C-alpha positions in Angstrom: 27.1 17.1 4.2 24.8 15.1 2.0 25.1 11.9 0.1 23.2 11.1 -3.1 22.5 7.5 -4.1 20.8 6.9 -7.4 18.7 3.7 -7.7 16.0 2.3 -9.8 12.6 1.5 -8.5 10.1 -0.9 -10.1 6.5 0.3 -10.5 3.9 -2.5 -11.0 0.7 -1.9 -13.0 -2.2 -4.4 -12.9 -5.2 -3.8 -15.2 -8.6 -5.4 -14.7 -12.0 -5.2 -16.2 -13.4 -5.4 -12.7 -15.0 -2.0 -11.9 -13.1 0.6 -9.9 -15.8 0.5 -7.2 -15.6 -3.3 -6.9 -11.8 -3.3 -6.7 -11.9 -0.7 -3.9 -14.7 -2.8 -2.2 -12.4 -5.9 -2.4 -9.5 -3.9 -1.0 -11.4 -2.5 1.9 -12.8 -6.0 2.7 -9.2 -7.1 3.1 -7.6 -4.1 4.9 -10.4 -2.3 6.6 -11.2 1.4 6.5 -9.1 4.2 8.0 -11.7 5.0 10.6 -11.3 1.4 11.9 -7.8 2.1 13.1 -8.0 5.8 14.2 -7.9 5.6 17.9 -6.4 2.1 18.4 -2.8 3.3 19.2 -1.4 1.4 16.3 0.5 4.2 14.6 1.9 6.0 17.7 1.5 3.6 20.6 2.2 4.6 24.1 5.0 2.5 25.6 3.1 2.8 28.9 0.1 1.0 27.4 1.9 -1.6 25.3 4.7 -4.1 25.5 5.8 -6.2 22.6 3.3 -8.9 23.2 0.2 -6.7 23.7 1.2 -4.6 20.7 1.7 -7.7 18.5 -1.7 -8.9 19.6 -3.4 -5.6 18.8 -1.8 -5.5 15.3 -2.7 -9.1 14.6 -6.3 -8.3 15.5 -6.4 -5.5 13.0 -4.8 -7.3 10.0 -7.0 -8.5 7.2 -6.8 -11.9 5.4 -3.8 -10.7 3.3 -1.9 -9.6 6.3 -2.3 -5.8 5.9 -4.3 -3.0 7.5 -5.1 0.5 6.2 -3.3 3.6 7.6 -4.6 6.4 5.3 -6.8 6.9 2.3 -7.0 9.8 -0.2 -9.7 10.3 -2.8 -7.7 12.1 -5.4 -10.6 11.8 -7.8 -12.7 14.0 -5.5 -9.9 16.6 -5.5 -9.7 16.7 -9.3 -13.5 16.8 -9.6 -13.6 20.1 -7.7 -11.4 21.8 -10.3 -12.6 20.1 -13.5 -13.5 22.3 -16.5 -16.9 22.1 -18.2 -17.3 18.9 -20.1 -14.0 17.4 -18.8 -14.2 13.7 -17.9 -12.7 13.0 -14.6 -11.5 9.4 -14.0 -11.6 8.2 -10.5 -8.3 7.9 -8.5 -7.8 6.6 -4.9 -4.5 6.4 -3.0 -4.3 4.0 -0.1 -1.5 3.7 2.5 -1.4 0.3 4.0 1.0 -2.0 5.7 1.8 -4.4 8.5 3.6 -2.9 11.4 5.1 -6.2 12.4 6.8 -6.6 9.0 7.9 -3.0 9.2 9.4 -3.6 12.6 11.3 -6.6 11.2 12.8 -4.5 8.4 13.5 -1.5 10.7 15.5 -3.7 13.0 17.9 -4.4 10.0 18.0 -0.9 8.5 16.1 2.1 9.8 16.2 3.7 6.3 13.3 1.2 5.5 11.1 3.7 7.5 11.2 6.0 4.5 9.1 3.5 2.5 6.9 1.8 5.0 4.0 1.6 5.1 3.5 1.0 1.4 1.0 2.6 -1.1 -1.4 1.5 -3.7 -3.0 3.7 -6.4 -6.4 2.5 -7.7 -7.6 4.5 -10.7 -9.8 4.4 -13.8 -7.8 4.5 -17.0 -8.7 4.4 -20.7 -7.7 1.0 -22.1 -4.8 1.4 -24.5 -6.2 2.3 -28.0 -9.8 2.0 -26.8 -12.6 4.1 -25.4 -13.2 1.5 -22.7 -12.5 2.4 -19.0 -10.6 -0.2 -17.0 -9.3 -0.3 -13.5 -5.6 0.0 -12.8 -3.9 -0.8 -9.5 -0.3 0.3 -9.3 2.4 0.3 -6.6 6.1 0.5 -6.3 7.7 -2.9 -5.5 8.8 -2.5 -1.9 12.1 -4.3 -2.4 13.2 -1.8 -5.1 12.8 1.0 -2.6 13.7 -0.6 0.7 16.6 -2.8 -0.3 18.1 -1.6 -3.6 21.5 -3.2 -4.4 23.1 0.3 -4.4 22.6 0.4 -0.6 24.1 -3.0 -0.1 21.3 -4.3 2.1 21.7 -7.0 4.7 20.4 -10.5 3.8 17.9 -10.3 6.6 16.4 -7.1 5.2 16.2 -8.6 1.7 14.4 -11.7 3.1 11.9 -9.5 5.0 11.2 -7.2 2.1 10.8 -10.2 -0.2 7.9 -11.4 2.0 6.4 -7.9 1.7 6.7 -8.0 -2.1 4.9 -11.4 -2.2 2.1 -10.4 0.2 1.5 -7.1 -1.7 1.4 -8.8 -5.1 -1.0 -11.4 -3.8 -3.3 -8.7 -2.4 -3.3 -6.8 -5.7 -4.0 -10.0 -7.7 -6.8 -10.9 -5.4 -8.6 -7.5 -5.3 -8.6 -7.4 -9.1 -11.0 -10.3 -9.5 -14.7 -10.5 -8.7 -15.4 -11.7 -5.2 -18.7 -13.3 -4.4 
C-alpha cells in the first residue's frame, strides 16, 4: 500500500557578480572540503567509539563558522565538459551536500521522515544574466522547511522550530558566500 502526498517546495535563487570560483572558495572556507571529513566517523559512526557527548564534540570540531560541514561534492561542470560538442560553451556547475548532524538529529527526533531531506544541498553555477551576455554566479537551494515540514504533513511544532533554524542558517551562509571576502 502506498500513500501519495503532494506538497509545494520553495527553491531559492541568489545571483551575484562575485565569480563562480570565489563563491566556491568562500563556501569551502566555511564548510571545509569533502576530504576533511572522510574518515572521521561522522556519517556512519560506530556506537562502540562514540557516545552522545563524544559525537557532539567531534561534530562541533568539524563545523565551520556558519554551523555547517560538507558531506559530498559533485563537479557537474566537469561531467558536462566531457560530452560537450565542438564550440559549445559549458558553464560551470557544482553541487554540494552539506549539513549539521546535530540539527538533523534534532529534527529526526521529531519526525524520521526528515531524513529524506537532510543533509541539504546547494547548487553553485554560472548562468547568463537575464537578457545579457554577462555570466553571473547563481547559488540555489530548496528551502529545507518546505521539504521537511510542509503543512500537508501536519508537522509537530518542535520540528517546525528546528527546521526554521536550518532555513535561517542556510540563508545566512548563502548570503555570506555571495559577497567578496578579504
